[in-house]
Structure formats: structure tokens, C-alpha cells
N, C-alpha and C positions, 0 to 999 in steps of 0.2 A: 727292575722290578720286583716288589716283594709281595708276597700277599700274607705274611705271616704275622701274626701279634709280637712288639717285641718282647724280649724276656721279662717275666718280671720285676719291676724295681719300682724306684721312688718317681713321678713323674713332677718336674719340675711345678711350682706354687703360683698361680698366677692371680691377681686380681684386676681385674678391669672394668672401665665404668666408662659407659658413652655417653655424654650428657652436652651441655649448651650448644644447643642448636641452633645454626643461625643461614638468615634466609640470604644469599650473595648472588651477585650477577646483574645481570642487565633485564629489561623487561622481555627480550625475546628468549634468552635463556636461563632463567632464574634456579636454583638449585638449594639445597639444604645442605649444609655441613654442619659438621659434629667432632667435636674433640674427644679422641677417645684416650683414654689415661690408662698404662700401663704398668702395673707393681710387678715384679718377680726375682725367683732366686735364681734364675736359669743363668748359666754362664755363656750361654749362644748368644746373648744380648751383651748389645754395648755397655749399657747404662740397665738398673736395677728399679729406676722409676722415669719414667718419660711421657710425654705425649704427643700424639699426631693429631693431623687434622685429616677427614675422609668423609666422603662425600655416598651416597646411596650405591652410586654406579661402582663404586670402588668395595665393595660387600658383592656385589653380584658380580664382579671380574674373582676375587676371592673363593667364592663360591664354586664357580666355574671351572676355577684352576684346579681346586681341591678334588673336586668330583672326575674331572680328566683324569689327573696325577695318582689319584688314590683308589681304582676300582674295586669295589665289593664292598668299598667303606661309606657306612650312613652318614655322609658328611650333614651338620645341622644345618637347614635349610635358613635361609631369609627372609625377609618379609616379603611380600607380593608388591609389585611395582604397579601403581595407581597413577593414571592421569589425571584424574579429579578429586579436588579436594586436599589433594597433596601438600598446600601449604598452610590446612589449618590445624589450630593450635591442638587439638586433642588428636588429630590423626599422625603429627610429629611426634607427641608422646609416645602415643601406642608404638611407631615405627621405632622410635628409641629404645624403650624397652627392650621390642623384639630384636632387634640387633645386635644390644648388650647382652641379652641373654644367649644369642648364637654364638657368639664368639667366646662366651665364657663356655659355651659344651666346646667348642672346637679348641679349645686350649687345654680342655682336659681329656682331650680323647687321647687314649696312648698309640693309635698312628697318625693322629694331625697336628700333636702340638709341637712337633719337629720338625713340620714339613716347610722348605725354603721359602715359598710362597706365601705360608702363614706369616714367616717371620720378615719379610719382605713387606707384608701388609701393616703387621703392627708396628715397625721400626723405619722404613725407608722414610725419607723426608721428598723424593722423587717419583713418589709412586706412578704417577700419570706417567711418566715417561718411558719408566718399566714396563707397564700396561702395553702402551702403544710398541715398543720394540718386539714381547711376546706373541701380539698380538697383530702385528702386521701384515701377515700371510692371513688375515680372513679376520672379517670384522667382528668385533665382540659380542656388540650383542646379537648378531647372527649364529655364534658359538653358543651364546647363553640361550638363546628362544630353542637350538636345537634340544640342548638338554632339557629343559623343559618338557620338549616336544616328546622324549623318551619316557619322560615320567606319566603323562598324560595319557598316551595313548595306548602304553603296556599292552604291544602286540602281541596275541595266546600264540604262542611256541608249545609244541609237541612237548611235553614234559614228561620224563621216566622216572622220575623221582619223586616219591609221594611226600616225601619231607615239603619238598618246595612246591608242591600242585598244593597240600594242604594250606601252608602258608599265603601261597598265593590267593587262595580261597579267603584267607580269612583278612586278609589285608581290601581285598574286596568289603567285604562285611562291616567290618572299622572302619571304613574311609566311608562310608556310608550310614551308618551310625554317628560317627564323629559330626559330618554335616547338617544330619537330622539336631543334634544336641545343638550346634553352633547356630541353628535358626532358631533354634526355641530359647536359647539365652539373649541372642538379640531382643527376641520378642520382650522377653522382662525386663532387660535394659529399659527397652522405649516405653512399657506399661510405666515402669518404675518414674522417669523421668515427665510422663504425661500426669502419671499421679502426683509430682511437685510442683508441676505448673497449676493444676487445678486447686490445689493446697494453696497455692500461694494465689491466685484470682480468689479464691475464699477468702482468705486472710486479711487481703486488701481491700475487697467490701466489706467487709465486716469494721478496719478500723476507718475508712469513710464514713459507715454509719453510726459507728462513735462519735465522730464529729460534731454530726447534727444533733445527738440526745442531748435532752435538757437535764434529766436526770443524770448527777454525777455521778454515783455509785454505780448505775448502772452501765454509763457510758464509760469509765474506768472498766467492769468488766469485759465489755464488749471490745474495748482496746488491748488488754491483755489477751485475750483470744485470737484475736484476728494476728498479732505479733507471734503469738504459738505457731498460729498454723504458717505464719511464712517462715518461722526457724522449722519446721516439717520438713518445707520444701527444703530447704539446703539439706539435711539429712537423709532426704531422698536420694537428690543428687550426690551425696557421699556415698552412700550405699552402691547405688548407679555403677558410679567411678570404680569402687572396688570390687564391682562383678567382670568390668572388665580388665582387670588387674588379675584378677584370679582367674576364674573358669574362661570367661571370653580370651585370654591369651594361650591358656594350656591347649583348649583346644583345637584356637586357629594352627598352632605351634604344630601339633601334633598331626592334622591335616595334612601340614607341607611335609612334615616328617616322612607320613608314608608314600608321597611323592618322590622323596631319597631314597628310600626304600626301591620303588619300581625300577630308579633308576640303575641301583645295583643287580636287580633281576634281568634288567633288561641286558646289561652286560657280559652276565655270566652267560646270558644265551649269545650274544656275539662270542664268547669264546669258545661255547657249546659252535657252534658254526664254521670257526677256524678248526678246532677238532675235527668234525666229520668233513671239510673240504683236504684236508691234510690227509685223510685218510684213505679217502676217495682220488686225492692224489697219486698216492702211493699204490693204490691198485692198480690204476691204468700204469702207472709207471711198470709197475710188476709185469701184467699183461703184455704192454709193447716190448720188456724184455723176452717174457716166454715168444712172443711170437717172431721176435727177429734172431733168437738160438736156435729157430727150426733149421734143419741141415738144408733146406732146399733154400734157404734165403740167402746162403753164403755169406754172412756178416760177417765182415772184417774183427779179428779179436780185439784192435783198437774200439772198435764202435762198442761192441759187446763191454768191454771194461769201465766205459765211459757211461754205457746204460748203468752199469752195476753200481759205479758211484752217486748215479743219480738217483737209486733205489736207498742207497745207504745215506743220503742226504735228507733223503723224503720221509725214511724212519725216525732220523731223530726229529726231524719236525713234529712227524705225529709225537713221539714220546714228549715232546717241549711241549705241545698246545694240550696233551694231555695231563700233562705235571700243571700245567699253568690251570685247566678246567677244574681240576680236584680240587688247587688248593684256593683259588677262587670261592669255589663252593664252601670249603670249609670254611673258610674268612665269613663270609655271609652268615652261615649258620653260627658262629659267634659274635657277630654284629647283631644277630637277629634276635638273641639269649638277652644282649645288652641293651638292647632298644624297651624289651620286656621290662626288663628291671629299673630300666628309669621312667617308664611309662606310669610303673606301679608307684614308684617314687616321688615323682611330678602331680598324678591327680591326686594323690595321698595330703600333696602340702599344699595343693591347690583348693582342693575341698576343705580342709580344717582352717584355710586362711579365709575362706566364703562364709564356713561358718559362726567365726569367731567374728568378722566384720557386722553380720547378720545379728548375733547376740548385742553386740556394740552398740549399734543402732537404735536396737528395738528396744534395749534399756533405756537409752537416752529420749526416745520418743516417750514409752512408757513413765520417765520419771517426770519429763516436762508433762504430762497430765495430771499425775497425782500432784504436783505442783499446785497446776492451775486449781484443780478441785479446792487442796485445803485450803488454798487462799479465798476461795469463792468461800468456801462454809466459814473461814475466819471473820469475812463479810459480812453473813449471815448471823452470824454469832455476838455481831457488836450491837446488833439490835433487840437482842435479848437480857434476860437480867444478869448482871455479873454473877451470881452464885450459879443458876444452870447454866450460863454460858463456860464458867470452868468446869463446872461439872460432865458436861458433855465433852469438852476438850479432852480432858482426863482420860473419860472413858473412849473418845476417838483413837484419841494417840497411842492406848495400853492396845485396841484392838488391830490399828495398823501397824505397831512392832510387833504383833504376834503373826501377821500375814506376811511382813516383809522379812523376818527372821526365817521362817519358814520356805519361801521363794528362795533367799541367799543359800539356803542348802539345797535346795532341789536344782538350782542353776549354775551354780558357783563350780561345783564337782564335776559339773558336764562341760562349761564354757573353758574350765583351767585348760584341759589338755591341748583344745584347739589354737588357745592364743597365743602359748608358747614363742615365741620371738615376735609376734605381729605387733605388740606396742608399739615399737618404733615408726609406725605407719600413721601413727593417730596424730590428726593435724587440729582437733575439734578444742574449744574453749570450755568444754563440761567435762566432768567425771564423776564417777560412782564411788562414795566414801562409806568405810565402817560398816554397820550394818543396816545402816540405809537401802540396801539396793535399791537402784533406778529412779534415787532421787538426787536430780544433779543439783551442782552447787556451783559457782562461780564467781569470782573475783572482781567483773563487773559490776558500777556501782549502779548503772544503768539498768541492769535486769529486768527483764522485760515479765518478769515475777516475784519482784521484789516486795516489800510488803508496802512500801510508800506509793507503788500503782494501786493502791486499794484505799491509801486515804480519801476520806469524805470532804 
């Protein structure tokens, strides 16, 4: 067992995706199976590009094995087990993303990427048989439950190291803050979805009203307004989904990571107990030797020699226990520093992605309203004289162009930095073009804001 980080060197490259979740099994015991696709340049694997199928309990097995066999290492946590709603599409997708992030962090960890259990998980075609063989002496779920119990109880022990005591307090505070933040994020997501539902209901009511309106221009105006509100509902839903993918996932992951850190602290406490126990055992053996060495005891030399040998062995156990305790303490310090660095980077990326999605969807909503008012003004201008209408159109265009140009200069600079690498997640059919910031154009011929919708 080694508690030391490997020598500096290039960690093998891994590209792991978890996808294509499928529900299999009978009615009594259904479960979801994921396809894990691995690409790597590591020579430890038979192939550089391969795919295996894994279910959720396989990920739990892997986490338990890595935690057990790598004391002191902060093992990236898997998502929590849920009995209800685990087959709903939204939950399955959320779990898929969490499991993928977990595997990517495991293979990027300098002390985990070469672990034989991780290799077995990624490559074996008979993982279930291996799990049963390794866990035959004890039920797997019982062992995993004990691992989680260690993280949640976090028994208070007498700590003499100020660094560990301060980090323990820091973790408790951070845990409470993240849980409060998660609760607030969940409330915002619910609010967005509720707002989307209200917007859609309002739009459907307006569309229904337009169907009974005899004045055709007014009916067309109401119809466009109703469809616009329905479209806004879609944007609210997309933003709520992005809130889940960015902030909610990151916060939830770090709440679980704190659980893994607490496991390392509990492991260190057990090593400390082993050291204290070895020291007490040595003290007893020395006291017994002193007692047996008294002339009045008339102890045989062979017996005294045996007692001296036991003392030597006890001293070796004390030295070994002390060394293990010092090494695991050093490792946990290094792991905690790694945790702090990754936390800053992960939250930075998460907030940037969240802000980028907010800007993008708000621009789309503003663009829809701008197009609506332009079309509405255009319909009103048709009832005026051609000369007056043309002059007002030109004046409005110049004024709007100036405003949009100023808005573009203010928003583009602020959004460009946070939108880097985010465009690949866009699946909308609208976009922002050129100087017309916020003005949405579409290739659909039946766009709700097309000029045909306003013809009398």
C-alpha cells in the first residue's frame, strides 16, 4: 500500500463518454444499462477504442473498490441512489452526465488512473462475475452502505493537528453553504418552468381568442402574440435545462465530493487509532518485561529473550503505524489542495456556461419581442399615407439601428469571454446576426413573425 503520489510524468489520455441508456430487465427487477465508450493511449488496455455496458450498481462497486484500496485519496463520487423516479427521462439523463463526469475525473487522477479495479471496470466483459468473486465474503451493498455511512456520520475525534481541524470546520461550513445554494437553484429552476407553463397557457388563450375575432388585422395580431408566448415557454424550458446542466450539477457534485473527503478524514482517524493502539501495546510489553526482569521473579532467560523479541516486533509495528499515519496525512493535504484547485476551475466554468446561456436565451426573448413590435408598427403604418409611413419607417429604423449598435457594443464584450466553447450546446433554430443584436431570423417559411402573418 502506497500513500505517495506517483512521480511527475504524463498521465495517459482518456476520452470517456457514457450514453445510450436503455431500460432492461423484467417488471420485478428493471434497471438502466449505459454504454461506456473509451478512447485511450494507455498501453495497459487491450485496445485504444472500445465500448462496454455498465449499470448503475457497477459504478457503485467501482467507487467502493477505489475508496477501500486507495485510503487518503479523494475518490470522485458517483450520483446518489434513488428508488423513485429513476426511470424518468430527465433523471436518467442527469445521472448519465454525472456518471460520465465521475469516470473522467477518475481517469484523470494521478493515483487512480492505473488502479486495477478501474481497469477492470473499463475493460472487462465479465464484470458481474468479478464483482461477485471479490465481494463473496460480504454483500456489496452492505459494504457500500458502510462507506457512505463513514462519510455522513463524520464522527468527531480529538484532533491535534490544527491544519486538519481547520479543514474539518471548513468542510462543514462549505457543505451547509452548498446545500443552501442547491436548494435556491432548484427553486429558480422550478420558477422558470412554472413561468414557462404560465406563458404557454396565456399564449394558448390568446390564440383561442384570435380564432373568434372578426377583425382580421386584430385577429392576426393576437395570433402572433399568442404564438410568441408559446415560443417563449420553450425558451424558459431550455434555460431551466441549462441551469440543471451547469450550476445544479456542479453544486450537487461537490456536495457529494465533500462526502468523499470526509471518508478520507475518517480513514486517517483510523490510522491514528492504529498508531495509538500499537504504542499502548508496546508500553504494556515493556512494562511486562520490566516486571518479569525483577530478580524476585526468577524468570528464565529464554522467557526474557522471548519478551525482548516481542518488544522489538512491537516497536516495528509502532514505527510502521507512525509512518503510515504521517504518509496518509501528507497525501490528504495534497488531495485537499487538488480539491481546492479543481473546485475553483469547475465553478468558474459552470458560472461562465450559466451566464452564457442566460445571455443567449434573454437575447432570443428580446429579439422575439422586437420583431413583434416591428411587425405591429408595420401593420399600423399600412393604414397611414405612403409618404408619412415611409418617413416614419426611416426615422424608426435609424433610431433602432443606433440603439441596437450601442447595445451590441455593450453586451458583446461582456458575453464573448463566457461563451467560449458553449456554442456547441445550442439546439435552437434561431440566432443573432450582424449588427441586428437580439433580432432573430429563421429559415422557416411559417415563422410566427413573418410578414405574411400580418397581411390583411
